[in-house]
C-alpha positions in Angstrom: -4.6 131.7 125.5 -6.2 134.5 123.4 -9.8 133.3 124.0 -9.8 133.7 127.8 -12.0 136.8 127.9 -15.4 135.1 127.5 -14.9 132.8 130.5 -13.6 135.8 132.5 -16.7 137.8 131.6 -19.0 135.0 132.6 -17.0 134.5 135.9 -17.4 138.3 136.7 -21.1 138.1 136.0 -21.5 135.1 138.3 -19.5 136.9 141.0 -21.7 140.0 140.6 -24.9 138.0 140.8 -23.7 135.8 143.7 -22.0 138.4 145.9 -22.8 142.0 145.0 -26.5 142.0 144.2 -28.5 142.7 147.4 -30.7 139.8 148.6 -33.7 142.1 148.4 -33.1 142.7 144.7 -33.3 139.0 143.8 -36.7 138.2 142.6 -38.7 135.6 144.5 -39.3 132.8 142.0 -42.6 130.9 142.7 -41.6 128.1 140.4 -42.6 124.7 141.9 -40.1 121.9 141.1 -38.5 119.2 143.1 -35.2 121.1 143.0 -35.2 124.7 144.4 -35.0 127.3 141.7 -31.8 128.9 143.1 -30.0 125.5 142.7 -31.2 125.3 139.1 -29.8 128.8 138.5 -26.4 127.8 140.1 -26.4 124.6 137.9 -27.0 126.7 134.8 -24.4 129.4 135.7 -21.7 126.9 136.2 -22.7 124.8 133.2 -22.3 128.0 131.2 -19.0 128.9 132.8 -17.4 125.5 132.3 -18.9 125.2 128.9 -17.6 128.6 127.7 -14.2 127.8 129.2 -14.0 124.4 127.5 -15.3 125.6 124.1 -12.8 128.4 124.1 -10.0 126.0 124.9 -11.1 123.5 122.3 -11.7 126.2 119.6 -8.3 127.8 120.3 -6.5 124.5 119.9 -8.6 123.4 116.9 -9.7 120.3 118.8 -6.2 119.1 119.6 -6.5 119.5 123.4 -5.0 117.7 126.3 -8.0 116.2 128.1 -6.4 116.6 131.6 -5.9 120.3 130.9 -9.5 120.5 129.7 -10.8 118.9 132.9 -8.5 121.0 135.2 -9.1 124.4 133.7 -12.7 124.0 132.3 -14.2 121.8 135.0 -12.2 121.8 138.2 -11.4 125.6 138.1 -15.1 126.6 137.9 -15.8 124.2 140.8 -13.1 125.8 142.9 -14.3 129.2 141.9 -17.8 128.2 143.1 -16.4 127.1 146.4 -14.4 130.3 146.8 -17.6 132.3 146.1 -19.5 130.4 148.8 -16.7 131.0 151.3 -16.6 134.7 150.3 -20.4 135.0 150.7 -20.2 133.4 154.2 -17.3 135.4 155.4 -17.5 138.9 153.8 -21.2 139.5 152.8 -23.3 139.5 156.0 -26.6 139.4 154.1 -25.5 136.4 152.1 -24.6 132.9 153.3 -22.4 130.1 152.0 -24.4 127.0 151.1 -22.9 123.6 150.4 -25.9 122.8 148.2 -25.1 125.8 146.0 -21.6 124.4 145.7 -23.1 121.0 144.8 -25.2 122.6 142.1 -22.2 124.5 140.8 -20.1 121.3 140.6 -23.0 119.4 139.0 -23.3 122.1 136.3 -19.6 122.2 135.6 -19.5 118.4 135.4 -22.6 118.2 133.2 -20.8 120.4 130.6 -18.1 117.8 130.1 -20.0 115.6 127.7 -21.1 118.6 125.7 -17.4 119.8 125.6 -16.2 116.4 124.4 -18.9 116.3 121.7 -17.7 119.8 120.6 -14.1 118.6 120.5 -15.1 115.7 118.2 -17.1 118.1 116.0 -14.1 120.4 115.7 -11.7 117.5 115.0 -14.0 116.2 112.3 -14.2 119.6 110.6 -10.4 119.7 110.7 -10.2 116.3 109.0 -12.7 117.3 106.4 -10.6 120.4 105.6 -7.6 118.2 105.1 -9.4 116.0 102.7 -10.3 118.8 100.4 
């Protein structure tokens, strides 16, 4: 797939932020909400990663996608990536720790991108049909 570089760039940025940035360099957010701010960040990072992956797949195939492939590569792959990062943090970065709630936030973000991805697919397919009518 020729549009794989945007998800790869997002994945590298997520890896950098989650593993290589020293804990002391992460700003302490004093934002009060019923969900911890770092979980919101995890949710948004993986919403973005899954969203970029699915939009690129849909755009490359002009909307004619295999839904199972979309779910596997744009939803499950980011969730597995999030789990791998949590394991890497726990095992190889002593100042970091693996957190199952981070993984839950990652998975929630990836899953939340699915309705947006399906909407985008319908949008692209409708544009294809409009082009055929002209």
